[in-house]
C-alpha positions as CSV (number, residue, x, y, z in Angstrom):
1,X,116.1,105.4,100.6
2,X,115.8,107.6,103.6
3,X,119.1,109.0,104.7
4,X,120.4,111.5,107.3
5,X,122.9,114.0,105.9
6,X,125.1,116.5,107.8
7,X,125.3,119.7,105.9
8,X,127.3,122.9,106.4
9,X,125.8,125.9,104.7
10,X,125.3,129.7,105.2
11,X,121.7,130.3,106.2
12,X,119.9,133.6,106.0
13,X,117.7,134.4,109.0
14,X,115.0,136.9,108.2
15,X,114.5,139.9,110.5
16,X,111.1,138.6,111.7
17,X,113.0,135.8,113.5
18,X,115.7,137.9,115.1
19,X,113.8,138.0,118.4
20,X,114.1,134.2,118.8
21,X,117.0,132.3,120.2
22,X,119.7,132.0,117.5
23,X,119.6,128.2,117.2
24,X,115.8,128.2,117.0
25,X,115.8,131.0,114.4
26,X,118.4,129.2,112.3
27,X,116.4,125.9,112.5
28,X,113.2,127.6,111.4
29,X,115.0,129.4,108.6
30,X,116.5,126.1,107.3
31,X,113.1,124.5,107.4
32,X,111.5,127.3,105.4
33,X,114.3,127.3,102.9
34,X,114.9,123.6,102.4
35,X,112.1,121.3,103.5
36,X,110.2,120.0,100.5
37,X,112.8,121.0,98.0
38,X,114.9,118.7,95.7
39,X,118.7,118.6,95.8
40,X,120.3,116.4,93.2
41,X,122.9,115.1,95.7
42,X,120.6,114.6,98.6
43,X,117.2,113.9,97.1
44,X,114.0,115.4,98.5
45,X,114.6,117.1,101.8
46,X,111.9,116.1,104.2
47,X,112.9,117.6,107.6
48,X,115.5,119.4,109.7
49,X,116.6,116.9,112.4
50,X,118.9,119.1,114.4
51,X,121.1,122.2,114.3
52,X,124.6,121.1,115.5
53,X,126.6,124.4,115.3
54,X,125.9,128.0,114.5
55,X,128.7,130.4,113.7
56,X,128.8,134.2,114.3
57,X,126.1,136.1,112.4
58,X,127.1,138.4,109.5
59,X,125.2,141.4,108.2
60,X,125.3,142.0,104.5
61,X,124.8,145.7,103.3
62,X,121.3,146.1,101.8
63,X,119.9,142.9,103.4
64,X,118.0,143.2,106.7
65,X,118.5,139.5,107.5
66,X,121.5,138.0,109.3
67,X,123.6,135.2,107.7
68,X,124.9,132.4,109.8
69,X,127.3,129.6,108.9
70,X,125.6,126.5,110.3
71,X,126.1,122.8,110.6
72,X,122.9,120.8,110.6
73,X,121.3,117.4,110.0
74,X,118.6,116.8,107.4
75,X,116.4,113.8,106.6
76,X,116.1,113.2,102.9
77,X,114.5,110.6,100.6
78,X,116.4,109.6,97.5
79,X,115.2,106.5,95.6
80,X,117.9,104.2,94.2
81,X,117.8,101.5,91.5
82,X,117.2,98.0,92.8
83,X,115.9,99.3,96.1
84,X,113.0,97.4,97.7
85,X,110.1,99.7,98.6
86,X,106.7,99.3,100.3
87,X,103.9,101.5,99.1
88,X,100.2,101.9,98.5
89,X,98.4,101.8,95.2
90,X,96.9,105.3,94.8
91,X,95.6,105.1,91.2
92,X,95.1,102.4,88.5
93,X,95.0,103.4,84.9
94,X,94.9,101.3,81.7
95,X,98.7,101.5,81.4
96,X,99.7,100.7,85.0
97,X,99.5,101.4,88.8
98,X,100.7,104.4,90.6
99,X,102.2,103.6,93.9
100,X,103.0,106.0,96.7
101,X,106.5,105.3,98.1
102,X,107.3,107.8,100.8
103,X,107.1,111.4,99.5
104,X,107.0,110.3,95.8
105,X,104.9,108.2,93.5
106,X,106.2,105.5,91.2
107,X,104.6,103.7,88.3
108,X,104.3,99.9,87.9
109,X,103.7,99.5,84.2
110,X,101.0,96.9,83.3
111,X,103.8,94.6,81.9
112,X,105.5,94.7,85.3
113,X,102.5,93.9,87.6
114,X,102.7,90.1,87.6
115,X,103.8,87.0,85.7
116,X,100.3,86.5,84.2
117,X,98.2,87.9,81.4
118,X,96.8,91.1,83.0
119,X,93.5,92.7,82.1
120,X,92.2,96.1,83.3
121,X,88.6,96.7,84.4
122,X,88.2,100.4,83.8
123,X,84.8,100.5,85.5
124,X,86.2,99.4,88.8
125,X,89.9,100.5,88.3
126,X,91.1,97.0,89.0
127,X,93.8,94.8,87.4
128,X,93.1,91.1,87.1
129,X,95.4,88.2,86.4
130,X,93.9,85.7,84.0
131,X,95.3,82.4,85.5
132,X,96.1,83.4,89.0
133,X,92.9,85.5,89.5
134,X,94.9,88.0,91.5
135,X,93.6,91.5,91.7
136,X,95.2,94.8,92.3
137,X,93.1,97.8,93.3
138,X,93.5,101.2,94.8
139,X,94.4,101.1,98.5
140,X,96.3,97.8,98.2
141,X,99.7,97.6,100.0
142,X,102.5,96.4,97.8
143,X,106.2,95.5,97.8
144,X,108.1,96.5,94.7
145,X,111.6,97.0,93.3
146,X,112.8,100.3,91.8
147,X,114.0,99.7,88.2
148,X,114.5,103.3,87.0
149,X,114.9,106.7,88.6
150,X,114.8,110.1,86.9
151,X,114.7,113.0,89.3
152,X,114.7,116.6,88.3
153,X,112.1,118.8,86.8
154,X,109.8,115.8,86.5
155,X,110.3,113.0,89.0
156,X,109.8,109.6,87.4
157,X,110.3,106.3,89.2
158,X,109.7,102.9,87.5
159,X,108.8,99.9,89.6
160,X,108.4,96.2,89.1
161,X,106.5,93.6,91.0
162,X,107.3,90.6,88.7
163,X,110.1,89.2,90.8
164,X,109.7,86.6,93.6
165,X,108.7,88.1,96.9
166,X,107.2,91.2,95.3
167,X,103.6,92.2,94.7
168,X,100.5,92.9,96.7
169,X,101.0,91.9,100.4
170,X,97.7,89.9,100.1
171,X,99.3,87.8,97.3
172,X,102.4,87.2,99.4
173,X,100.3,86.1,102.4
174,X,98.4,83.7,100.1
175,X,101.7,82.2,98.8
176,X,102.9,81.7,102.4
177,X,99.7,79.8,103.3
178,X,100.0,77.6,100.2
179,X,103.6,76.7,101.2
180,X,102.5,75.8,104.7
181,X,99.7,73.6,103.4
182,X,102.1,71.8,101.1
183,X,104.4,70.8,103.9
């Protein structure tokens, strides 16, 4: 889930940025220090949205940078169990599909792809449902549900597409058309 957090922290501005306006220098320093990093409380920090307040700078002996107490807003992505996500299949392997959901990739194990017997065509990297004849290939857009999250040194996200309303967006469109025909 994408969230905006307000954070208060002491930020070190390197001497190379001291010729800039203070707010701009603090914003750039925050971006360099935090963007793309993982915080267990916030998730993956994607961007600095704004710098709200900047306190008086403090100089620490032996450090040429200036330290500012700052209040700022960050955009972060932290996946949560049972969250619905949209993504794109980026790789199919014999054990499942890797789906890019925002800045992270999740795995849909072969057992969680669809309510059908699923076979894998390794030559074409495509999954095929035996009875439904549904296929899943790289580049397909999908809707999935997060069923497990493990963030830390290795980020692992488990996904399922076996629930109603989940799966390839092509499959979901086909279902809608069938329902309209039946009425």
